[in-house]
PDB file as gemmi writes it, atoms N, CA and C in Angstrom:
CRYST1    1.000    1.000    1.000  90.00  90.00  90.00 P 1                      
ATOM      1  N   MET A   1     -81.601-103.812-160.156  1.00  0.00           N  
ATOM      2  CA  MET A   1     -80.950-104.123-158.823  1.00  0.00           C  
ATOM      3  C   MET A   1     -81.123-102.660-157.935  1.00  0.00           C  
ATOM      4  N   LEU A   2     -81.133-103.122-156.704  1.00  0.00           N  
ATOM      5  CA  LEU A   2     -81.483-102.183-155.712  1.00  0.00           C  
ATOM      6  C   LEU A   2     -80.091-101.527-155.102  1.00  0.00           C  
ATOM      7  N   LYS A   3     -80.064-100.404-155.166  1.00  0.00           N  
ATOM      8  CA  LYS A   3     -78.928 -99.738-154.723  1.00  0.00           C  
ATOM      9  C   LYS A   3     -79.028 -99.228-153.255  1.00  0.00           C  
ATOM     10  N   ASN A   4     -77.968 -99.465-152.651  1.00  0.00           N  
ATOM     11  CA  ASN A   4     -78.139 -99.288-151.093  1.00  0.00           C  
ATOM     12  C   ASN A   4     -77.465 -97.764-150.974  1.00  0.00           C  
ATOM     13  N   ILE A   5     -78.584 -96.765-150.634  1.00  0.00           N  
ATOM     14  CA  ILE A   5     -78.014 -95.280-150.789  1.00  0.00           C  
ATOM     15  C   ILE A   5     -77.821 -94.737-149.130  1.00  0.00           C  
ATOM     16  N   PRO A   6     -76.766 -94.591-148.641  1.00  0.00           N  
ATOM     17  CA  PRO A   6     -76.501 -94.224-147.417  1.00  0.00           C  
ATOM     18  C   PRO A   6     -77.231 -92.972-147.007  1.00  0.00           C  
ATOM     19  N   THR A   7     -77.587 -92.994-145.758  1.00  0.00           N  
ATOM     20  CA  THR A   7     -78.368 -91.727-145.199  1.00  0.00           C  
ATOM     21  C   THR A   7     -77.433 -91.266-144.244  1.00  0.00           C  
ATOM     22  N   SER A   8     -77.424 -89.850-144.381  1.00  0.00           N  
ATOM     23  CA  SER A   8     -76.634 -89.115-143.117  1.00  0.00           C  
ATOM     24  C   SER A   8     -77.269 -89.356-141.679  1.00  0.00           C  
ATOM     25  N   ASP A   9     -76.341 -89.026-140.762  1.00  0.00           N  
ATOM     26  CA  ASP A   9     -76.987 -89.243-139.394  1.00  0.00           C  
ATOM     27  C   ASP A   9     -77.949 -88.120-139.167  1.00  0.00           C  
ATOM     28  N   SER A  10     -77.559 -86.970-139.704  1.00  0.00           N  
ATOM     29  CA  SER A  10     -78.658 -85.755-139.447  1.00  0.00           C  
ATOM     30  C   SER A  10     -80.039 -85.994-140.002  1.00  0.00           C  
ATOM     31  N   GLU A  11     -80.141 -86.754-141.053  1.00  0.00           N  
ATOM     32  CA  GLU A  11     -81.350 -87.232-141.554  1.00  0.00           C  
ATOM     33  C   GLU A  11     -82.096 -88.169-140.568  1.00  0.00           C  
ATOM     34  N   LYS A  12     -81.191 -89.111-139.970  1.00  0.00           N  
ATOM     35  CA  LYS A  12     -81.693 -90.055-139.105  1.00  0.00           C  
ATOM     36  C   LYS A  12     -82.352 -89.325-137.988  1.00  0.00           C  
ATOM     37  N   GLU A  13     -81.590 -88.365-137.451  1.00  0.00           N  
ATOM     38  CA  GLU A  13     -82.175 -87.606-136.410  1.00  0.00           C  
ATOM     39  C   GLU A  13     -83.189 -87.004-136.688  1.00  0.00           C  
ATOM     40  N   ASN A  14     -83.462 -86.193-137.682  1.00  0.00           N  
ATOM     41  CA  ASN A  14     -84.687 -85.581-138.270  1.00  0.00           C  
ATOM     42  C   ASN A  14     -86.015 -86.548-138.081  1.00  0.00           C  
ATOM     43  N   GLN A  15     -85.690 -87.621-138.658  1.00  0.00           N  
ATOM     44  CA  GLN A  15     -86.798 -88.626-138.749  1.00  0.00           C  
ATOM     45  C   GLN A  15     -87.095 -89.012-137.264  1.00  0.00           C  
ATOM     46  N   LEU A  16     -86.371 -89.385-136.409  1.00  0.00           N  
ATOM     47  CA  LEU A  16     -86.714 -89.581-135.278  1.00  0.00           C  
ATOM     48  C   LEU A  16     -87.376 -88.495-134.285  1.00  0.00           C  
ATOM     49  N   ARG A  17     -86.940 -87.164-134.618  1.00  0.00           N  
ATOM     50  CA  ARG A  17     -87.619 -85.868-134.035  1.00  0.00           C  
ATOM     51  C   ARG A  17     -89.060 -85.679-134.371  1.00  0.00           C  
ATOM     52  N   GLU A  18     -89.291 -86.242-135.776  1.00  0.00           N  
ATOM     53  CA  GLU A  18     -90.738 -86.098-136.325  1.00  0.00           C  
ATOM     54  C   GLU A  18     -91.672 -86.952-135.644  1.00  0.00           C  
ATOM     55  N   VAL A  19     -91.267 -88.064-135.155  1.00  0.00           N  
ATOM     56  CA  VAL A  19     -92.156 -89.008-134.426  1.00  0.00           C  
ATOM     57  C   VAL A  19     -92.292 -88.381-132.959  1.00  0.00           C  
ATOM     58  N   PRO A  20     -93.410 -87.845-132.578  1.00  0.00           N  
ATOM     59  CA  PRO A  20     -93.750 -87.437-131.335  1.00  0.00           C  
ATOM     60  C   PRO A  20     -94.042 -88.605-130.301  1.00  0.00           C  
ATOM     61  N   GLU A  21     -93.747 -88.332-128.961  1.00  0.00           N  
ATOM     62  CA  GLU A  21     -93.907 -89.178-128.086  1.00  0.00           C  
ATOM     63  C   GLU A  21     -95.368 -89.697-127.766  1.00  0.00           C  
ATOM     64  N   PHE A  22     -96.309 -88.818-128.081  1.00  0.00           N  
ATOM     65  CA  PHE A  22     -97.726 -89.107-128.006  1.00  0.00           C  
ATOM     66  C   PHE A  22     -98.322 -88.739-129.595  1.00  0.00           C  
ATOM     67  N   SER A  23     -98.481 -89.761-130.349  1.00  0.00           N  
ATOM     68  CA  SER A  23     -98.395 -89.598-131.736  1.00  0.00           C  
ATOM     69  C   SER A  23     -99.466 -88.539-132.410  1.00  0.00           C  
ATOM     70  N   SER A  24    -100.552 -88.387-131.895  1.00  0.00           N  
ATOM     71  CA  SER A  24    -101.434 -87.280-132.333  1.00  0.00           C  
ATOM     72  C   SER A  24    -101.836 -86.336-130.973  1.00  0.00           C  
ATOM     73  N   ALA A  25    -100.790 -85.589-130.419  1.00  0.00           N  
ATOM     74  CA  ALA A  25    -101.298 -84.884-129.500  1.00  0.00           C  
ATOM     75  C   ALA A  25    -102.251 -83.749-129.463  1.00  0.00           C  
ATOM     76  N   LYS A  26    -102.236 -83.333-130.596  1.00  0.00           N  
ATOM     77  CA  LYS A  26    -103.211 -82.310-131.192  1.00  0.00           C  
ATOM     78  C   LYS A  26    -104.789 -82.838-131.083  1.00  0.00           C  
ATOM     79  N   ASP A  27    -104.721 -84.086-131.198  1.00  0.00           N  
ATOM     80  CA  ASP A  27    -106.301 -84.772-131.096  1.00  0.00           C  
ATOM     81  C   ASP A  27    -106.746 -84.683-129.612  1.00  0.00           C  
ATOM     82  N   LYS A  28    -107.541 -83.858-129.338  1.00  0.00           N  
ATOM     83  CA  LYS A  28    -108.228 -83.802-127.925  1.00  0.00           C  
ATOM     84  C   LYS A  28    -108.911 -84.876-127.476  1.00  0.00           C  
ATOM     85  N   THR A  29    -109.450 -86.021-128.395  1.00  0.00           N  
ATOM     86  CA  THR A  29    -110.139 -87.004-128.082  1.00  0.00           C  
ATOM     87  C   THR A  29    -109.192 -88.303-127.784  1.00  0.00           C  
ATOM     88  N   GLN A  30    -108.226 -87.956-127.897  1.00  0.00           N  
ATOM     89  CA  GLN A  30    -107.080 -89.372-127.636  1.00  0.00           C  
ATOM     90  C   GLN A  30    -107.359 -89.683-126.291  1.00  0.00           C  
ATOM     91  N   ILE A  31    -107.300 -90.869-126.031  1.00  0.00           N  
ATOM     92  CA  ILE A  31    -107.427 -91.394-124.558  1.00  0.00           C  
ATOM     93  C   ILE A  31    -106.049 -92.139-124.361  1.00  0.00           C  
ATOM     94  N   LEU A  32    -105.870 -91.688-123.016  1.00  0.00           N  
ATOM     95  CA  LEU A  32    -104.548 -92.106-122.206  1.00  0.00           C  
ATOM     96  C   LEU A  32    -104.774 -92.919-121.037  1.00  0.00           C  
ATOM     97  N   LYS A  33    -103.840 -93.913-121.051  1.00  0.00           N  
ATOM     98  CA  LYS A  33    -103.942 -94.764-119.573  1.00  0.00           C  
ATOM     99  C   LYS A  33    -103.198 -93.676-118.612  1.00  0.00           C  
ATOM    100  N   THR A  34    -103.387 -94.393-117.483  1.00  0.00           N  
ATOM    101  CA  THR A  34    -102.755 -93.640-116.207  1.00  0.00           C  
ATOM    102  C   THR A  34    -101.295 -93.256-116.337  1.00  0.00           C  
ATOM    103  N   LYS A  35    -100.560 -94.247-116.729  1.00  0.00           N  
ATOM    104  CA  LYS A  35     -99.147 -94.005-116.738  1.00  0.00           C  
ATOM    105  C   LYS A  35     -98.688 -93.168-117.696  1.00  0.00           C  
ATOM    106  N   GLU A  36     -99.443 -93.180-118.969  1.00  0.00           N  
ATOM    107  CA  GLU A  36     -99.274 -92.119-120.006  1.00  0.00           C  
ATOM    108  C   GLU A  36     -99.674 -90.768-119.683  1.00  0.00           C  
ATOM    109  N   ALA A  37    -100.690 -90.712-118.945  1.00  0.00           N  
ATOM    110  CA  ALA A  37    -101.206 -89.544-118.683  1.00  0.00           C  
ATOM    111  C   ALA A  37    -100.404 -88.781-117.674  1.00  0.00           C  
ATOM    112  N   ALA A  38     -99.735 -89.700-116.593  1.00  0.00           N  
ATOM    113  CA  ALA A  38     -98.845 -89.127-115.824  1.00  0.00           C  
ATOM    114  C   ALA A  38     -97.612 -88.489-116.248  1.00  0.00           C  
ATOM    115  N   GLN A  39     -97.164 -88.963-117.461  1.00  0.00           N  
ATOM    116  CA  GLN A  39     -96.064 -89.083-118.248  1.00  0.00           C  
ATOM    117  C   GLN A  39     -96.389 -87.628-118.862  1.00  0.00           C  
ATOM    118  N   TYR A  40     -97.462 -87.405-119.429  1.00  0.00           N  
ATOM    119  CA  TYR A  40     -97.937 -86.284-120.272  1.00  0.00           C  
ATOM    120  C   TYR A  40     -98.076 -85.121-119.201  1.00  0.00           C  
ATOM    121  N   LEU A  41     -98.359 -85.115-118.207  1.00  0.00           N  
ATOM    122  CA  LEU A  41     -98.120 -84.171-117.351  1.00  0.00           C  
ATOM    123  C   LEU A  41     -96.751 -83.974-116.466  1.00  0.00           C  
ATOM    124  N   ASN A  42     -96.049 -84.788-116.872  1.00  0.00           N  
ATOM    125  CA  ASN A  42     -94.594 -84.827-116.128  1.00  0.00           C  
ATOM    126  C   ASN A  42     -94.555 -84.951-114.672  1.00  0.00           C  
ATOM    127  N   LEU A  43     -95.599 -86.044-114.268  1.00  0.00           N  
ATOM    128  CA  LEU A  43     -95.716 -86.300-112.842  1.00  0.00           C  
ATOM    129  C   LEU A  43     -95.426 -87.732-112.571  1.00  0.00           C  
ATOM    130  N   SER A  44     -95.272 -88.072-111.313  1.00  0.00           N  
ATOM    131  CA  SER A  44     -95.135 -89.431-111.248  1.00  0.00           C  
ATOM    132  C   SER A  44     -96.391 -90.136-111.164  1.00  0.00           C  
ATOM    133  N   VAL A  45     -96.734 -91.546-111.098  1.00  0.00           N  
ATOM    134  CA  VAL A  45     -98.113 -91.878-111.212  1.00  0.00           C  
ATOM    135  C   VAL A  45     -98.730 -91.753-109.792  1.00  0.00           C  
ATOM    136  N   ARG A  46     -97.945 -91.950-108.753  1.00  0.00           N  
ATOM    137  CA  ARG A  46     -98.482 -91.647-107.313  1.00  0.00           C  
ATOM    138  C   ARG A  46     -99.182 -90.359-107.148  1.00  0.00           C  
ATOM    139  N   THR A  47     -98.312 -89.172-107.690  1.00  0.00           N  
ATOM    140  CA  THR A  47     -98.421 -88.009-107.548  1.00  0.00           C  
ATOM    141  C   THR A  47     -99.744 -87.761-108.497  1.00  0.00           C  
ATOM    142  N   PHE A  48     -99.645 -88.122-109.691  1.00  0.00           N  
ATOM    143  CA  PHE A  48    -100.849 -88.061-110.808  1.00  0.00           C  
ATOM    144  C   PHE A  48    -102.139 -88.509-109.942  1.00  0.00           C  
ATOM    145  N   ASN A  49    -102.036 -89.669-109.385  1.00  0.00           N  
ATOM    146  CA  ASN A  49    -103.394 -90.303-108.747  1.00  0.00           C  
ATOM    147  C   ASN A  49    -103.748 -89.283-107.711  1.00  0.00           C  
ATOM    148  N   GLN A  50    -102.914 -88.841-106.792  1.00  0.00           N  
ATOM    149  CA  GLN A  50    -103.302 -87.799-105.735  1.00  0.00           C  
ATOM    150  C   GLN A  50    -103.785 -86.770-106.540  1.00  0.00           C  
ATOM    151  N   TYR A  51    -103.223 -85.962-107.651  1.00  0.00           N  
ATOM    152  CA  TYR A  51    -103.630 -85.113-108.363  1.00  0.00           C  
ATOM    153  C   TYR A  51    -105.123 -85.003-108.895  1.00  0.00           C  
ATOM    154  N   VAL A  52    -105.414 -86.414-109.387  1.00  0.00           N  
ATOM    155  CA  VAL A  52    -106.883 -86.761-109.834  1.00  0.00           C  
ATOM    156  C   VAL A  52    -107.885 -86.824-108.817  1.00  0.00           C  
ATOM    157  N   ILE A  53    -107.551 -87.082-107.550  1.00  0.00           N  
ATOM    158  CA  ILE A  53    -108.446 -87.063-106.376  1.00  0.00           C  
ATOM    159  C   ILE A  53    -108.706 -85.552-105.905  1.00  0.00           C  
ATOM    160  N   ASP A  54    -107.562 -85.077-105.704  1.00  0.00           N  
ATOM    161  CA  ASP A  54    -107.487 -83.564-105.226  1.00  0.00           C  
ATOM    162  C   ASP A  54    -108.124 -82.712-105.954  1.00  0.00           C  
ATOM    163  N   HIS A  55    -107.779 -82.563-107.560  1.00  0.00           N  
ATOM    164  CA  HIS A  55    -108.472 -81.732-108.295  1.00  0.00           C  
ATOM    165  C   HIS A  55    -109.401 -82.085-109.325  1.00  0.00           C  
ATOM    166  N   GLU A  56    -109.705 -83.127-109.008  1.00  0.00           N  
ATOM    167  CA  GLU A  56    -111.420 -83.733-109.736  1.00  0.00           C  
ATOM    168  C   GLU A  56    -110.922 -83.873-111.164  1.00  0.00           C  
ATOM    169  N   ILE A  57    -109.834 -84.095-111.948  1.00  0.00           N  
ATOM    170  CA  ILE A  57    -109.533 -84.386-113.149  1.00  0.00           C  
ATOM    171  C   ILE A  57    -110.609 -85.465-113.681  1.00  0.00           C  
ATOM    172  N   PRO A  58    -111.427 -85.241-114.937  1.00  0.00           N  
ATOM    173  CA  PRO A  58    -112.427 -85.892-115.319  1.00  0.00           C  
ATOM    174  C   PRO A  58    -111.530 -87.304-115.937  1.00  0.00           C  
ATOM    175  N   PHE A  59    -112.106 -88.312-115.713  1.00  0.00           N  
ATOM    176  CA  PHE A  59    -111.837 -89.639-116.079  1.00  0.00           C  
ATOM    177  C   PHE A  59    -112.752 -90.583-116.668  1.00  0.00           C  
ATOM    178  N   ILE A  60    -112.548 -91.628-117.463  1.00  0.00           N  
ATOM    179  CA  ILE A  60    -113.406 -92.745-117.593  1.00  0.00           C  
ATOM    180  C   ILE A  60    -113.274 -93.799-116.842  1.00  0.00           C  
ATOM    181  N   GLN A  61    -114.127 -94.332-116.204  1.00  0.00           N  
ATOM    182  CA  GLN A  61    -113.960 -95.563-115.338  1.00  0.00           C  
ATOM    183  C   GLN A  61    -114.247 -96.831-116.287  1.00  0.00           C  
ATOM    184  N   TRP A  62    -113.185 -97.612-116.849  1.00  0.00           N  
ATOM    185  CA  TRP A  62    -113.414 -98.801-117.370  1.00  0.00           C  
ATOM    186  C   TRP A  62    -113.631 -99.946-116.592  1.00  0.00           C  
ATOM    187  N   SER A  63    -113.273 -99.986-115.476  1.00  0.00           N  
ATOM    188  CA  SER A  63    -113.400-100.965-114.756  1.00  0.00           C  
ATOM    189  C   SER A  63    -113.043-100.728-113.095  1.00  0.00           C  
ATOM    190  N   PRO A  64    -113.309-101.364-112.114  1.00  0.00           N  
ATOM    191  CA  PRO A  64    -112.663-100.709-110.831  1.00  0.00           C  
ATOM    192  C   PRO A  64    -111.308-100.107-110.682  1.00  0.00           C  
ATOM    193  N   ARG A  65    -110.408-100.900-111.260  1.00  0.00           N  
ATOM    194  CA  ARG A  65    -108.925-100.417-111.171  1.00  0.00           C  
ATOM    195  C   ARG A  65    -108.611 -99.720-112.457  1.00  0.00           C  
ATOM    196  N   VAL A  66    -109.247 -99.509-113.587  1.00  0.00           N  
ATOM    197  CA  VAL A  66    -108.939 -98.943-114.871  1.00  0.00           C  
ATOM    198  C   VAL A  66    -109.529 -97.777-115.268  1.00  0.00           C  
ATOM    199  N   ARG A  67    -108.708 -96.843-115.173  1.00  0.00           N  
ATOM    200  CA  ARG A  67    -109.160 -95.322-115.625  1.00  0.00           C  
ATOM    201  C   ARG A  67    -108.550 -94.751-116.905  1.00  0.00           C  
ATOM    202  N   ARG A  68    -109.108 -94.142-117.665  1.00  0.00           N  
ATOM    203  CA  ARG A  68    -108.552 -93.586-118.915  1.00  0.00           C  
ATOM    204  C   ARG A  68    -108.951 -92.012-118.804  1.00  0.00           C  
ATOM    205  N   PHE A  69    -107.951 -91.181-119.459  1.00  0.00           N  
ATOM    206  CA  PHE A  69    -108.040 -89.773-119.635  1.00  0.00           C  
ATOM    207  C   PHE A  69    -107.763 -89.294-120.643  1.00  0.00           C  
ATOM    208  N   MET A  70    -108.781 -88.335-121.169  1.00  0.00           N  
ATOM    209  CA  MET A  70    -108.516 -87.628-122.386  1.00  0.00           C  
ATOM    210  C   MET A  70    -107.583 -86.414-122.366  1.00  0.00           C  
ATOM    211  N   ILE A  71    -107.024 -86.415-123.511  1.00  0.00           N  
ATOM    212  CA  ILE A  71    -106.014 -85.408-123.742  1.00  0.00           C  
ATOM    213  C   ILE A  71    -106.373 -83.861-123.570  1.00  0.00           C  
ATOM    214  N   GLY A  72    -107.458 -83.671-123.994  1.00  0.00           N  
ATOM    215  CA  GLY A  72    -108.229 -82.368-123.831  1.00  0.00           C  
ATOM    216  C   GLY A  72    -108.361 -81.895-122.425  1.00  0.00           C  
ATOM    217  N   ASP A  73    -108.698 -82.928-121.385  1.00  0.00           N  
ATOM    218  CA  ASP A  73    -108.705 -82.529-120.071  1.00  0.00           C  
ATOM    219  C   ASP A  73    -107.450 -82.240-119.443  1.00  0.00           C  
ATOM    220  N   LEU A  74    -106.586 -83.276-119.805  1.00  0.00           N  
ATOM    221  CA  LEU A  74    -105.169 -83.010-119.438  1.00  0.00           C  
ATOM    222  C   LEU A  74    -104.357 -81.750-119.791  1.00  0.00           C  
ATOM    223  N   ASP A  75    -104.777 -81.273-120.954  1.00  0.00           N  
ATOM    224  CA  ASP A  75    -104.128 -80.005-121.413  1.00  0.00           C  
ATOM    225  C   ASP A  75    -104.789 -78.885-120.601  1.00  0.00           C  
ATOM    226  N   LYS A  76    -106.005 -78.819-120.076  1.00  0.00           N  
ATOM    227  CA  LYS A  76    -106.411 -77.869-119.258  1.00  0.00           C  
ATOM    228  C   LYS A  76    -105.701 -77.923-117.967  1.00  0.00           C  
ATOM    229  N   VAL A  77    -105.299 -79.004-117.511  1.00  0.00           N  
ATOM    230  CA  VAL A  77    -104.732 -79.219-116.281  1.00  0.00           C  
ATOM    231  C   VAL A  77    -103.014 -78.751-116.399  1.00  0.00           C  
ATOM    232  N   ALA A  78    -102.637 -78.971-117.378  1.00  0.00           N  
ATOM    233  CA  ALA A  78    -101.296 -78.689-117.763  1.00  0.00           C  
ATOM    234  C   ALA A  78    -101.250 -77.058-117.778  1.00  0.00           C  
ATOM    235  N   LEU A  79    -102.167 -76.522-118.426  1.00  0.00           N  
ATOM    236  CA  LEU A  79    -102.216 -74.840-118.486  1.00  0.00           C  
ATOM    237  C   LEU A  79    -102.426 -74.409-117.017  1.00  0.00           C  
ATOM    238  N   SER A  80    -103.193 -75.177-116.315  1.00  0.00           N  
ATOM    239  CA  SER A  80    -103.548 -74.466-114.981  1.00  0.00           C  
ATOM    240  C   SER A  80    -102.260 -74.716-114.165  1.00  0.00           C  
ATOM    241  N   ARG A  81    -101.484 -75.850-114.175  1.00  0.00           N  
ATOM    242  CA  ARG A  81    -100.317 -76.088-113.451  1.00  0.00           C  
ATOM    243  C   ARG A  81     -99.128 -74.957-113.940  1.00  0.00           C  
ATOM    244  N   ARG A  82     -98.926 -74.604-115.147  1.00  0.00           N  
ATOM    245  CA  ARG A  82     -98.265 -73.632-115.634  1.00  0.00           C  
ATOM    246  C   ARG A  82     -98.641 -72.251-115.257  1.00  0.00           C  
ATOM    247  N   THR A  83     -99.971 -71.879-115.390  1.00  0.00           N  
ATOM    248  CA  THR A  83    -100.264 -70.437-114.631  1.00  0.00           C  
ATOM    249  C   THR A  83     -99.917 -70.390-113.361  1.00  0.00           C  
ATOM    250  N   LYS A  84    -100.269 -71.245-112.448  1.00  0.00           N  
ATOM    251  CA  LYS A  84    -100.108 -71.347-111.143  1.00  0.00           C  
ATOM    252  C   LYS A  84     -98.677 -71.132-110.794  1.00  0.00           C  
ATOM    253  N   LYS A  85     -97.793 -71.766-111.373  1.00  0.00           N  
ATOM    254  CA  LYS A  85     -96.320 -71.636-111.259  1.00  0.00           C  
ATOM    255  C   LYS A  85     -95.893 -70.071-111.424  1.00  0.00           C  
ATOM    256  N   GLN A  86     -96.329 -69.455-112.342  1.00  0.00           N  
ATOM    257  CA  GLN A  86     -96.291 -68.220-112.915  1.00  0.00           C  
ATOM    258  C   GLN A  86     -96.680 -67.302-111.869  1.00  0.00           C  
ATOM    259  N   ILE A  87     -97.750 -67.543-111.267  1.00  0.00           N  
ATOM    260  CA  ILE A  87     -98.354 -66.692-110.176  1.00  0.00           C  
ATOM    261  C   ILE A  87     -97.514 -66.558-108.955  1.00  0.00           C  
ATOM    262  N   TYR A  88     -97.142 -67.792-108.351  1.00  0.00           N  
ATOM    263  CA  TYR A  88     -96.324 -67.841-107.350  1.00  0.00           C  
ATOM    264  C   TYR A  88     -94.906 -67.509-107.381  1.00  0.00           C  
TER     265      TYR A  88                                                      
END                                                                             
């Protein structure tokens, strides 16, 4: 017979915390959609699209309306945004 072993709330919280929002953010070759990339940089989609145009963030053009972004490129942008905030 199977026993039902109750788990504490703290164990459940730890399990939830272990699952990152972007499952393997350390993998620099992971590809994100526009909305996911905007969330990754903590920007709105509209602001992110303008940022792509202004700052020439590299992307993969899958079709006329579909762009994909690599996490390695987004990490560079995130780093530059952090350092700019520290300078000003």
